[in-house]
Each structure stands twice: as C-alpha cells, then as structure tokens.
N, C-alpha and C positions, 0 to 999 in steps of 0.2 A: 504493500500500500504506500509506503514512504516514497519509493522510486516513482510512483505514478501520481503523487499527491498534487503536483502542479499542473497536471493535464486536465483541463476543464471540460470534460465530456460527461454527460449524464451516465453513460455506461461505466466509466471509471469510478464514479462517486456514489454508486448505489449502496456501497458498503460504508459503514461508519467506522471511524477510528476508535470508537469507544462503545461499550455495551450499555445501552440505555437502561436496561433493567436494573443495573447496579445503582443507577442514579435516582430512581423513582421516589424513594422514601428518604432521600438525603436531607432535604430542607423542607420540613413539614408544614410551616405556617404560611398562610396566604396573606397577600398584601392588605386585603380588606380587614383582616383581623390583626394587623401588625401592632404590636405593643410599643409605646413610646420608648421603652428601655431596651428593645431588641434591635440589633443591627439589621438593616434591610439587606436582603440578598438579591443580587442582580446578575442576569445573564446577558451576553453580548452576541448578537447575530450580525456578522460583518465586521471583521477585525482589521480593516485597513486603517488609514489615517484618521478618518472621521469617527469610526467605531472606537478606536483606541483613545482618541481625544475625548469622546463622550464618556468613556469609562473613567478617565481621570476626572472629568467634571463631576461625575456622580460622587466620587470619593471626596472631592473638594467641597461639595455641598454638605457632606456629613462624613466626617472621618471614620465613623463606625461602619459605613457602608462596605459590604463585602461583594467583590466581583468573584463569583464562584463557578461560572461556566462560560465557555466560549464556543462559537460555531462559525465556520467559514468554509468556503469551497476549496481553499488553498491552504495547505499546511504551513507554508512559509509565512503567510500573513498572520495566521493564528499564532504561530510561535513568536512572531515579532511583537504582537500585542501582549502576549503572555510574559515575554522577557521585560517589556517596558513596565508592566504593572509590578513585577517583582523588583526591578531596579529602582523605580521612582516612588512606588507606593507600598513596598514591602508586602505585597499580596501575591500568594502563590496559588495557582490553579492546578488541581490534581489532574493527572493524565486521564482518569476516567470521566472527567467533566469537560474534556476537550473533544469536539466533534468536527469531523471533516467530511465535506461532500455537499451535493445539492440538497440532500435530505437532512443535513446536519441540524437545521432548526427544529425538525420534528423530534430529534433525540433530546435537544435542549429543553423542549416543552414538556418532556416527561419529568423534569425537575420542578418542584413547586417553589418557584421564585417569587419574590415580591414584585419585581418588575423586570421587563426585558427591553433592552436597547436594540432598535432595528436600524442598522447603518450599512446595509448592502447597497449596491447600485439600485436606483429607484424602480427599475423594471420589476424587481421581486417584492416590492413593498406591499401591494394589495394582498398577495398570497400569504406572505408572512404575517401581516397585521391581522388578517381574518383568522388565521390559525391561532394566533395569540389570544384573541378575544374569545374564540370558541373554546379555548382551553382554560378560560377564566383568569388570564394574566393581565395585570396593568402594563402599560406600554409607554416607553419614550420612543417616538418615531422621528427619524431624521426627515427633513424635507428634501425634494418634493416627495409626494406619496404615490405617484403614478407617472406613467409616460404616455397614456392614452385615455380616451374618455371612458372606456369600459372599466379600466382600473380605478379611475377617480370615483366612479359611481360605486364600485365595490368597496372602496374606502369609506364612502359616506354610509353605506349600508352597515358595514362593520362598526362604524362609530355609533350608530343608533343601537346596535346590539350591545355595545359597551355600556350605554345608558341603561338598558334593560337589565344588565348583569351587575350594575353598580360598580363598574370598573373605572379607573382613572387613565386618561390619555394626555400626554404632553407632547408637543411637536417642536421640531428644531427651527421654528420661525422665531428666533430668540429676541427679535425686537419687541415682541409682545411681553417679554419679561425684563425689558431694559427700562430703568426708571425714567430716563429722559424722554423716551417715546411714550411711556404710560402717562406721565404727567402732562405732556403736551397734547396728546390726543384726547385726554380727558377735558382739557380746556376747549379744544376744538368742538367736541361734542356738546359742551355747555354753551357754545355760541360765540366764543371769543373772536373769531374772524368772520362771523356771519355764515350764511348758507354757502356751502362750497359750490363754486361755479366751474372750476377746472382744476387740473393737477398735472404734474409731470413726475416721472420716476425713471431712474437710470441705474444701470450697472455696466459701466464701461471700464475695462481694465486690460492688462496685458494678456497674452495668450497663456492658457493653462498648460499643464504638463501633458506630454504624450509619450507613448512607448513604441519604439521601433520593434517590428516583428523579429523574433529570434527564430533561427532555422528549425528548431525542434518544437515550435509552438503550433498547435492546431489553430484553425480559424477561430474556434470558440475561446481558446485560451488567450489568443491575441486580443480579441475584442474585450474580454473580461479584464485583462491587465491594462487595457487602454480605454476603459469604459467611459470616461468623460468626453470622448470624441465620437461616440456612437449613439445615434438617436434612440434606438430601441432599448438601450441600457440606461441612458441618462435623461432622455426626453429632449435633448439639445440644451444648450446653455441658457436659453430663455426660460426653460422649465427648471433646470437643475439649480440655477443660480439667481436669475432675475425674479424668481418667485418671491424672494424676500421683499423686494420693493413693491411688487404688485400687491402683496399681502398687506403692506402698510397702507397703500391707497384704499384697498377694500375696507380696512379697519377704520380709516379716517372717514370715508364716505358712508360706511355702514351697510354696504351691500356689494354685490358683484356686478360686472358690466353686462349689458344686454347683447352687445355685438362688438366686433373688431374688424378693422381692415389693416393688414400688416404687409411689410415687405422685408426682404433680407437678401443675403447672398454669401458667397464663399470666394475667398481670394487667397488666403494664406495657410489654411489649416493643413498640417503635414500628414495627418492620418484621419481615419474615420470618415463619416458621411454627413457631418453637420455643417451649419452655416457659421460664418465668422461674425455676423452682425444682423440685428433686427431693429426695425422701427415700426411702431404700432400705434394706431389711433383707436382707443377704446371708447365706446359710448355707454355711459351709465344712465340710469333712470333720470328723467328730467332734462335730457339732452346735455348732460355734463360730459365733456370730452376730456380724456386723459391721454397724454402723450407718453409712451413707454419706449425706452431705447436701451439696448444692451449690445456690447461689442467686446470681443476678445481678440485684439490686434495690438502688436507691439508698436511702441514709438508713436502712440496717439494720446490725446488728452484723456485722462482718467476722470471718472465721475461716478461715485456710488452715493445716491441721495434720493430724497423724495421732496416734493414741494406741492402744497395745496394752496389754492387761491380762493378766498372767500369774498363775500360782498363788501366786507369792511376791513379785510386784512389778509396777510399771507403768512404761512408757517412752513418751516422745514421739517416739521413733525417730531423733532428731537431736541426742542429747547427754545427755539426762536419763534416768537409771535410778533409780527411787525407792529402791532398796536399795543403790545405789552412789554416788549423788550425780551431779554434773556431770562428764562425761568430758572429758579433755584431748585436743585434736586440733589439727592444723594447718589453719587455714581455707583454703579454696580457692574459686576461681570455677568452679562446676560447668559453666557454659555453655562456658567455654574448655576445661575438663578433658576433657569428652566428645570434643572434637576432638583433644586431645593424646593421649588413650588410643587413638583410632582411628589417628592418625598413627604412634604408637609400634608398634602392631600391624602396620601395613603395612610399616614399616621393618624390624622384627625378625623378621617371620614368625610371631610368637606371636599367633595369630588370636584375634579376639573376634567374637562373633555374637550380637547382642541382639534379633534378629528375633522369635524365639519369645516371649520375655518381653513385649515391647511389643505383639505381636499378641494374646496372651492377656489382657493388661490392657485393651486396646481392646475385645475381645469381652465382657469383664465389664461394661464401661460400656454397651455395646450391649444386653446382657441387661437391665440396670436401666432403660435408656430404654424398651425394648420393654414391660417390665412396667408402667412408669408410663403409657405411652401407651394400653395396653389394659386395665389393671386386673387382669391375670392374673399368676399365678406363672409364671416363665420359668426353665427349667433349662439348664444347660450343654450337656447332651446334645441338647436341642432346637435350640440355637444351632449346634451342630456339624453338624446335619442340615438346618438351615433354608435355603430357597432365596430368602429375602428379599433383594432388591436395590433400593436406593434410586437415584433418578435425577431428572432435571428434571421438575417437575410438568407434567401434560398439560392444564392448564386455563389460561385467561387470568388474568393476575395483577392482578385488581381487588381492592380492599380487601375487598369482600364475599366474593369467592371464597377469598381467603387465610384469612379468619376461618372460613369454612365447612370448610376442610380442616385446621385445627389439630386434632390428635388429641384425642378425648374418651374417657376411660376407660369401659369397659363397652360400647363400640361397636367394631365390627371395624376393624382397621387393617392395614397391610401386613405381615402375618406369614406 
C-alpha cells in the first residue's frame, strides 16, 4: 500500500491504511453532549495546507482540543500534517487513526468525534459534508462547498438536515467571524449608509501555485496534486477564492443576486483548464448592481476588498463608514475565531449553522463562472434547477486536448 499511496486512482485506494473497526469505540462522547471540562476531539479530512492550517487553528482556539484522526487520499500529505501537529502542537496521531484513500473519510466517520474539519478540494465537499451530517457529526467546512449547482443544492439540503439533527456547522468564510467586518456590517444593517444602491468586490492577486506533471503520475494524480488549476476540482478561482468577497456582499445586502452577466479569459495559466480573470455584473433585488472582479496574473495591480454604496454613505465593510469615520473594534484572528465560535456552540448548545450562507455564496460564484464560460446571462432560478455536474475530464490530458477544452464564450459548455 505504501508504494502505491501517491497514485490517485479509485482502484488503488479502495483499501484503507487502517482498520476502522478498531476505531469505532475510541472516542465515545458526541459533540452535542460535550462537557465544558472535556477536551473536544477533532478529525481532519484533507490534510494539505488548508487542512493542516485549520487543525492548528482549532488547537489555537482551545489548547485542550485534540486532533485524533486524519484522512487523505495521499499518504505523503497525511504524514506531512501528522508531522506538523507533532512538531508544532505536541499532538501525536496513532497509526490506527490515520486513513488513506478515496474512502478514507468513511473510516474516519466510524470514530465518534466532536467535530470534523473538511478541507479536501471542493469537488468532494457535498459528498463528505452529507456523510458527516448523516453520521451525526458537527462540521467545520472549508469554502467553497461545491463546484456545480447540483453540489451546492446538496449542501443546502444537508445543512437543513443538520438543523433537524441539532448539529453545528461553521464555514471557512472567516470574514463573518472577523470583528471589523461584524461591527461594520452591523452598522450597515442598522442604516448607517442608507439603503444600499450598488457595490463592488475584488480578489485580484498574483498567480497561485501549480504542479508540473511528473513522469510517473496518472492523469488523476496530476490533477489532484495541481487541483487549484482544474475547474472540476476547485470550481475555478472565482469559486474557490473570490467566494469570500461575494459572500461579504451577500451578507451586507442581505440576500443573493437574481442574475449575472460575466466575462473572462485565459492568457497565462501554465496548467489546468481554468481562466486567469473574470469580471461580472450581478443584479440583486431592486435593480442593485454589483461589480465583481477577480484575477490571478503576475505583475498586475492587486486588490482584495469589498465596497458598498448606500444612499447616504459608502463603506469598505471592514471598519470604514464614510459618514462615521473609522470604527473602533477589537482585532481578532478570524481563522482561529471561526473554530472558537464552533467550539463554543458545541459546548453550550447554542447552535450555529452556516451551511446555507456558504452554499448560496458558492452558487453565486458558480453562476458568474457559468456566465463567463458561455457568454450568456445566468439566473439564480436556472442554477437552482440546473443538472450541471462537473467531474474528471473524459479525454487524454495532452496539452493540445487541454487547450481545446478550455471554455470559449459563445460556444456550448456544460450547462
């Protein structure tokens, strides 16, 4: 198993690296019954950079928190997370609670954990989240939570199931846990800038990382190692990254858009099948228009921000109100706060459930991506009915074939 652990095919990973039966009774108390004086137990599904970071944040939120189980499709990523937790947090995870393979999350769910961190590529989020809720587990889910409309709606349905089961869900849209945003948007909702008439949001930055294909990698392994550059795994960067800014605008306005017309293109990306840039015009109820822009191109102007314009003022959503000046607030680390808020909810029984908000914001980004890929106007109602499902490409991944399958506006795409 070890010599095949980095080969990312379902056939190679149908066997787990550990026996789930040995784990079933290891951690017997559930999150909803968690006692204030008991350490919370946490499992991590997806042990790359974000999963490892989230595990650290969980411990930073409460030093008694125990990371007790790990799951990933690749042994080297799991072992990297495991080593970091041992070195930096003095936490050791036993071999029998380390699970490798596409079905590893199922083995981890056999352990009665207080909550589970979901940090795999977003393609897997609806399947993993639904399984967690069905198993009665509280969840911290990274954003975005889907790559297609079917997945987003599956997340919404599982979020409603979490309510029925009394479970807690926190999402990696950390601005909703950041004091400067919380205090400012509270003022906006109270009318500090008047009725919102328009807004802008941006995530323009340098190119993200990419992985050149190694000779011994299958198509599947290459795409998984290079996942931020493949639409079926990440949703494209408008979904994977710009969802943060779109979420802030939804939060400030208080609802999701009705339609969008977008554009975009590809000029520099060295791998994958995604675009380098997007520009979108969202229409919200009341003919409120929001300009959304995101770009991953080197040596260009960076801008990660939001701005809302009201009838009597303007705000950056994180501390500035034009007719009030700079707000005073206590600074906090939102990446840690989102785990603290979840942990407090688990301990006190004062539930939180952010599944619907993050699923709606994800679907907004999917709307804009779809519009840019096709050149068509796309509506919320269409997305709520769409049977679009993204998945691994069915063609050989040669450079010519990849270029041939990059979406071209005005031509049919997977809608």
